[in-house]
C-alpha positions as a LaTeX table, in Angstrom:
\begin{tabular}{lrrr}
\hline
Residue & $x$ (\AA) & $y$ (\AA) & $z$ (\AA) \\
\hline
Met1 & $-91.90$ & $-36.22$ & $-81.98$ \\
Lys2 & $-92.30$ & $-32.47$ & $-82.18$ \\
Val3 & $-91.16$ & $-30.73$ & $-85.38$ \\
Glu4 & $-90.04$ & $-27.13$ & $-85.77$ \\
Ile5 & $-89.32$ & $-25.84$ & $-89.29$ \\
Leu6 & $-86.66$ & $-23.14$ & $-89.13$ \\
His7 & $-85.66$ & $-20.38$ & $-91.60$ \\
Arg8 & $-88.59$ & $-20.83$ & $-93.98$ \\
Pro9 & $-89.15$ & $-20.72$ & $-96.89$ \\
Thr10 & $-85.80$ & $-20.64$ & $-98.73$ \\
Asn11 & $-83.26$ & $-22.09$ & $-96.27$ \\
Ser12 & $-85.41$ & $-24.46$ & $-94.24$ \\
Ala13 & $-84.11$ & $-26.92$ & $-91.68$ \\
Ala14 & $-86.18$ & $-29.27$ & $-89.52$ \\
Lys15 & $-85.60$ & $-29.50$ & $-85.79$ \\
Cys16 & $-86.98$ & $-32.83$ & $-84.55$ \\
Ile17 & $-87.49$ & $-32.83$ & $-80.78$ \\
Leu18 & $-87.64$ & $-36.39$ & $-79.47$ \\
Gly19 & $-88.96$ & $-37.74$ & $-76.19$ \\
Pro20 & $-87.04$ & $-40.29$ & $-74.08$ \\
Asn21 & $-85.86$ & $-43.15$ & $-76.34$ \\
Glu22 & $-88.05$ & $-41.86$ & $-79.19$ \\
Glu23 & $-86.97$ & $-42.50$ & $-82.80$ \\
Val24 & $-87.03$ & $-40.67$ & $-86.12$ \\
Thr25 & $-86.01$ & $-42.11$ & $-89.51$ \\
Ala26 & $-84.32$ & $-39.87$ & $-92.08$ \\
Glu27 & $-82.75$ & $-39.97$ & $-95.52$ \\
Ala28 & $-79.02$ & $-40.77$ & $-95.49$ \\
Gly29 & $-76.98$ & $-37.56$ & $-95.31$ \\
Ala30 & $-79.84$ & $-35.36$ & $-94.06$ \\
Met31 & $-78.50$ & $-34.87$ & $-90.53$ \\
Ile32 & $-76.94$ & $-31.49$ & $-89.64$ \\
Ala33 & $-76.50$ & $-31.99$ & $-85.90$ \\
Met34 & $-77.92$ & $-33.97$ & $-82.98$ \\
Ser35 & $-77.78$ & $-34.40$ & $-79.22$ \\
Ala36 & $-74.64$ & $-36.15$ & $-78.01$ \\
Asp37 & $-76.45$ & $-39.16$ & $-76.53$ \\
Thr38 & $-78.55$ & $-39.81$ & $-79.67$ \\
Ser39 & $-77.66$ & $-43.10$ & $-81.38$ \\
Ile40 & $-77.76$ & $-43.86$ & $-85.13$ \\
Thr41 & $-78.66$ & $-47.16$ & $-86.76$ \\
Thr42 & $-78.49$ & $-47.56$ & $-90.54$ \\
Ser43 & $-80.62$ & $-50.03$ & $-92.49$ \\
Thr44 & $-82.31$ & $-50.45$ & $-95.85$ \\
Tyr45 & $-85.83$ & $-49.96$ & $-94.43$ \\
Lys46 & $-86.97$ & $-50.42$ & $-90.83$ \\
Lys47 & $-84.54$ & $-50.27$ & $-87.92$ \\
Glu48 & $-85.05$ & $-53.99$ & $-87.31$ \\
Gly49 & $-83.51$ & $-54.66$ & $-90.75$ \\
Gly50 & $-84.71$ & $-56.22$ & $-94.00$ \\
Gly51 & $-86.39$ & $-54.40$ & $-96.83$ \\
Val52 & $-83.63$ & $-54.70$ & $-99.45$ \\
Leu53 & $-86.23$ & $-54.87$ & $-102.23$ \\
Lys54 & $-87.93$ & $-51.74$ & $-100.85$ \\
Ala55 & $-84.54$ & $-49.99$ & $-100.77$ \\
Leu56 & $-83.90$ & $-50.88$ & $-104.42$ \\
Lys57 & $-87.34$ & $-49.55$ & $-105.33$ \\
Arg58 & $-86.57$ & $-46.31$ & $-103.45$ \\
Met59 & $-83.41$ & $-45.92$ & $-105.52$ \\
Leu60 & $-85.52$ & $-46.18$ & $-108.68$ \\
Ala61 & $-87.59$ & $-43.30$ & $-107.31$ \\
Gly62 & $-84.48$ & $-41.17$ & $-106.75$ \\
Glu63 & $-84.08$ & $-41.78$ & $-103.01$ \\
Ser64 & $-81.08$ & $-43.16$ & $-101.13$ \\
Phe65 & $-80.59$ & $-46.90$ & $-100.62$ \\
Phe66 & $-80.05$ & $-46.55$ & $-96.86$ \\
Leu67 & $-82.08$ & $-44.86$ & $-94.14$ \\
Asn68 & $-80.74$ & $-43.61$ & $-90.81$ \\
His69 & $-82.68$ & $-44.21$ & $-87.60$ \\
Phe70 & $-81.97$ & $-41.73$ & $-84.80$ \\
Gln71 & $-82.91$ & $-42.75$ & $-81.25$ \\
Ala72 & $-82.82$ & $-40.23$ & $-78.41$ \\
Gly73 & $-81.31$ & $-41.06$ & $-75.02$ \\
Pro74 & $-83.29$ & $-41.59$ & $-71.80$ \\
Arg75 & $-83.68$ & $-37.82$ & $-71.34$ \\
Gly76 & $-84.82$ & $-37.17$ & $-74.91$ \\
Gly77 & $-82.94$ & $-35.19$ & $-77.53$ \\
Glu78 & $-83.06$ & $-33.39$ & $-80.83$ \\
Val79 & $-81.95$ & $-33.90$ & $-84.42$ \\
Tyr80 & $-81.52$ & $-31.16$ & $-87.05$ \\
Leu81 & $-82.17$ & $-32.17$ & $-90.66$ \\
Ala82 & $-81.79$ & $-30.47$ & $-94.04$ \\
Thr83 & $-81.69$ & $-31.32$ & $-97.75$ \\
Thr84 & $-79.32$ & $-30.59$ & $-100.65$ \\
Leu85 & $-81.46$ & $-28.08$ & $-102.54$ \\
Leu86 & $-82.41$ & $-24.75$ & $-101.00$ \\
Gly87 & $-86.09$ & $-24.54$ & $-100.25$ \\
Asp88 & $-88.93$ & $-25.15$ & $-97.88$ \\
Met89 & $-90.02$ & $-27.99$ & $-95.60$ \\
Met90 & $-93.43$ & $-28.98$ & $-94.31$ \\
Glu91 & $-94.63$ & $-31.29$ & $-91.55$ \\
Phe92 & $-97.37$ & $-33.79$ & $-92.41$ \\
Glu93 & $-99.27$ & $-36.40$ & $-90.45$ \\
Thr94 & $-100.90$ & $-39.53$ & $-91.83$ \\
Arg95 & $-103.64$ & $-41.46$ & $-90.06$ \\
Gly96 & $-104.11$ & $-44.20$ & $-92.60$ \\
Glu97 & $-104.26$ & $-41.93$ & $-95.66$ \\
Thr98 & $-101.77$ & $-42.22$ & $-98.52$ \\
Leu99 & $-99.79$ & $-39.35$ & $-100.00$ \\
Ile100 & $-98.01$ & $-39.70$ & $-103.36$ \\
Val101 & $-94.63$ & $-37.94$ & $-103.18$ \\
Gln102 & $-92.18$ & $-36.95$ & $-105.93$ \\
Ala103 & $-88.62$ & $-38.28$ & $-105.94$ \\
Gly104 & $-86.27$ & $-36.43$ & $-103.61$ \\
Ser105 & $-88.89$ & $-34.76$ & $-101.40$ \\
Tyr106 & $-88.93$ & $-37.25$ & $-98.50$ \\
Val107 & $-86.83$ & $-36.11$ & $-95.52$ \\
Ala108 & $-87.85$ & $-37.96$ & $-92.35$ \\
Ser109 & $-90.66$ & $-39.80$ & $-90.57$ \\
Glu110 & $-91.78$ & $-41.36$ & $-87.31$ \\
Lys111 & $-91.60$ & $-45.10$ & $-86.72$ \\
Gly112 & $-95.22$ & $-45.83$ & $-87.66$ \\
Val113 & $-94.93$ & $-44.28$ & $-91.15$ \\
Asn114 & $-94.56$ & $-46.63$ & $-94.13$ \\
Ile115 & $-92.56$ & $-45.66$ & $-97.22$ \\
Asp116 & $-93.23$ & $-47.61$ & $-100.39$ \\
Val117 & $-92.74$ & $-46.99$ & $-104.10$ \\
Gly118 & $-95.58$ & $-46.77$ & $-106.60$ \\
Trp119 & $-95.44$ & $-47.20$ & $-110.37$ \\
Gln120 & $-96.95$ & $-44.18$ & $-112.09$ \\
Gly121 & $-96.87$ & $-45.68$ & $-115.58$ \\
Phe122 & $-95.15$ & $-44.62$ & $-118.79$ \\
Lys123 & $-97.15$ & $-41.39$ & $-118.85$ \\
Asn124 & $-94.45$ & $-39.89$ & $-116.61$ \\
Leu125 & $-91.69$ & $-40.90$ & $-119.04$ \\
Phe126 & $-92.85$ & $-38.35$ & $-121.59$ \\
Ser127 & $-93.01$ & $-35.57$ & $-118.98$ \\
Gly128 & $-89.33$ & $-35.95$ & $-118.06$ \\
Glu129 & $-90.22$ & $-36.97$ & $-114.50$ \\
Ser130 & $-89.54$ & $-40.20$ & $-112.61$ \\
Leu131 & $-91.57$ & $-43.30$ & $-113.48$ \\
Phe132 & $-91.69$ & $-44.15$ & $-109.76$ \\
Trp133 & $-93.11$ & $-42.04$ & $-106.92$ \\
Leu134 & $-93.07$ & $-42.66$ & $-103.18$ \\
Lys135 & $-96.26$ & $-43.73$ & $-101.43$ \\
Ile136 & $-96.32$ & $-42.62$ & $-97.79$ \\
Ser137 & $-98.93$ & $-44.11$ & $-95.49$ \\
Gly138 & $-99.36$ & $-45.57$ & $-92.00$ \\
Gln139 & $-99.64$ & $-43.67$ & $-88.74$ \\
Gly140 & $-97.46$ & $-40.75$ & $-87.71$ \\
Lys141 & $-95.67$ & $-37.57$ & $-88.68$ \\
Phe142 & $-93.30$ & $-37.09$ & $-91.61$ \\
Ile143 & $-91.41$ & $-34.24$ & $-93.26$ \\
Leu144 & $-91.21$ & $-33.33$ & $-96.94$ \\
Ser145 & $-89.02$ & $-30.77$ & $-98.68$ \\
Ser146 & $-89.32$ & $-28.65$ & $-101.82$ \\
Phe147 & $-87.18$ & $-26.54$ & $-104.11$ \\
Gly148 & $-88.34$ & $-23.04$ & $-103.24$ \\
Met149 & $-91.57$ & $-22.42$ & $-101.34$ \\
Ile150 & $-94.06$ & $-25.23$ & $-100.76$ \\
Tyr151 & $-97.78$ & $-24.53$ & $-100.69$ \\
Pro152 & $-101.05$ & $-26.53$ & $-100.84$ \\
Val153 & $-103.74$ & $-26.26$ & $-103.52$ \\
Glu154 & $-107.25$ & $-27.57$ & $-102.87$ \\
Val155 & $-108.73$ & $-29.35$ & $-105.89$ \\
Asn156 & $-112.41$ & $-30.07$ & $-106.45$ \\
Gly157 & $-112.83$ & $-30.96$ & $-110.10$ \\
Ala158 & $-109.83$ & $-30.37$ & $-112.40$ \\
Tyr159 & $-106.53$ & $-28.54$ & $-111.93$ \\
Val160 & $-103.34$ & $-28.24$ & $-114.00$ \\
Val161 & $-99.78$ & $-28.17$ & $-112.58$ \\
Asp162 & $-96.43$ & $-28.09$ & $-114.38$ \\
Thr163 & $-94.76$ & $-31.48$ & $-113.94$ \\
Gly164 & $-91.63$ & $-30.01$ & $-112.34$ \\
His165 & $-93.57$ & $-28.14$ & $-109.65$ \\
Ile166 & $-95.29$ & $-31.10$ & $-107.97$ \\
Val167 & $-94.13$ & $-32.10$ & $-104.48$ \\
Ala168 & $-96.96$ & $-34.42$ & $-103.48$ \\
Phe169 & $-100.66$ & $-35.09$ & $-103.89$ \\
Glu170 & $-103.36$ & $-37.06$ & $-102.13$ \\
Glu171 & $-104.20$ & $-40.51$ & $-103.50$ \\
Thr172 & $-107.82$ & $-39.42$ & $-104.01$ \\
Leu173 & $-106.67$ & $-37.47$ & $-107.09$ \\
Asn174 & $-106.08$ & $-38.97$ & $-110.54$ \\
Phe175 & $-103.75$ & $-37.37$ & $-113.05$ \\
Thr176 & $-102.90$ & $-37.53$ & $-116.73$ \\
Ile177 & $-100.05$ & $-35.97$ & $-118.72$ \\
Ala178 & $-101.28$ & $-33.39$ & $-121.22$ \\
Lys179 & $-100.04$ & $-30.58$ & $-123.50$ \\
Ser180 & $-99.93$ & $-27.17$ & $-121.85$ \\
Ala181 & $-101.52$ & $-25.58$ & $-124.95$ \\
Lys182 & $-103.82$ & $-26.86$ & $-127.69$ \\
Gly183 & $-101.03$ & $-27.78$ & $-130.11$ \\
Trp184 & $-97.61$ & $-29.42$ & $-129.64$ \\
Ile185 & $-95.72$ & $-26.49$ & $-131.18$ \\
Ser186 & $-97.48$ & $-23.94$ & $-128.98$ \\
Ser187 & $-96.88$ & $-26.11$ & $-125.91$ \\
Phe188 & $-93.12$ & $-26.24$ & $-126.35$ \\
Leu189 & $-92.66$ & $-22.69$ & $-127.63$ \\
Ser190 & $-94.43$ & $-21.47$ & $-124.48$ \\
Gly191 & $-91.69$ & $-23.06$ & $-122.35$ \\
Glu192 & $-94.25$ & $-25.14$ & $-120.44$ \\
Gly193 & $-94.23$ & $-28.32$ & $-122.53$ \\
Leu194 & $-96.17$ & $-31.07$ & $-120.72$ \\
Val195 & $-98.30$ & $-30.60$ & $-117.62$ \\
Cys196 & $-100.19$ & $-32.78$ & $-115.16$ \\
Lys197 & $-103.96$ & $-32.53$ & $-115.23$ \\
Phe198 & $-105.44$ & $-33.60$ & $-111.89$ \\
Glu199 & $-109.04$ & $-34.63$ & $-111.48$ \\
Gly200 & $-111.06$ & $-35.44$ & $-108.38$ \\
Lys201 & $-111.16$ & $-34.01$ & $-104.88$ \\
Gly202 & $-108.04$ & $-33.64$ & $-102.77$ \\
Arg203 & $-104.95$ & $-31.58$ & $-102.15$ \\
Ile204 & $-101.81$ & $-30.98$ & $-104.21$ \\
Tyr205 & $-98.58$ & $-29.63$ & $-102.73$ \\
Cys206 & $-96.61$ & $-27.50$ & $-105.18$ \\
Gln207 & $-93.12$ & $-26.00$ & $-105.14$ \\
Ser208 & $-92.38$ & $-22.53$ & $-106.44$ \\
His209 & $-89.21$ & $-23.56$ & $-108.35$ \\
Asn210 & $-88.47$ & $-26.32$ & $-110.85$ \\
Pro211 & $-85.20$ & $-28.20$ & $-110.14$ \\
Asn212 & $-84.87$ & $-29.44$ & $-113.74$ \\
Ser213 & $-85.22$ & $-25.92$ & $-115.16$ \\
Phe214 & $-82.69$ & $-24.67$ & $-112.62$ \\
Gly215 & $-80.24$ & $-27.39$ & $-113.68$ \\
Tyr216 & $-80.59$ & $-26.50$ & $-117.38$ \\
Lys217 & $-80.03$ & $-22.82$ & $-116.60$ \\
Leu218 & $-77.02$ & $-23.43$ & $-114.36$ \\
Gly219 & $-75.36$ & $-26.20$ & $-116.40$ \\
Pro220 & $-73.74$ & $-24.08$ & $-119.15$ \\
His221 & $-72.05$ & $-21.89$ & $-116.51$ \\
Leu222 & $-70.35$ & $-24.76$ & $-114.70$ \\
Arg223 & $-66.69$ & $-25.41$ & $-115.44$ \\
Pro224 & $-65.91$ & $-28.96$ & $-116.60$ \\
Arg225 & $-63.74$ & $-31.11$ & $-114.33$ \\
Arg226 & $-60.07$ & $-31.38$ & $-115.30$ \\
\hline
\end{tabular}
């Protein structure tokens, strides 16, 4: 699979170019358009079926219950994918490594990529984030999305990131939830509240905008349903 990210960084869409009979798996509802001879199979995990427990765990992490598997025809094809929130996309490739991914950032992956759910503990409960994060491993390419621009940060020691601005991080990093300032009052008056303190050596992928903050800002301006 060859991936082209179009219209970066605020209105990104992924163009997945597939070889003859090649497959790509994507979140339900992510498809914009595809070649006419591309077929779609829907399942809870792998195309072959099964994985109901894994699908339920994905739902706990904020992902969809079903996944769509797109298979190109004998001459190859293409599939265009996008997400609900405006923002960026990035292509990744795993060769046995594991990447921890926030809820809602997974878009698509090749057949050899495994998607599981990891328990991050009750420390995430107090940060307002999901208790469950995706664990992506295996062999192959995959695509993640962000709200706003996505960019990597190299960590060698300690680094602090606002909880709402994390897209993904390498499993070699450990993190704890901490106050953004020395005292609780200062932390919340600053507007930052709780943050993630990473330690170790690895890479963090951050997003320039916080979806929760955007929701709080937009909410009061929305008209209630009648």
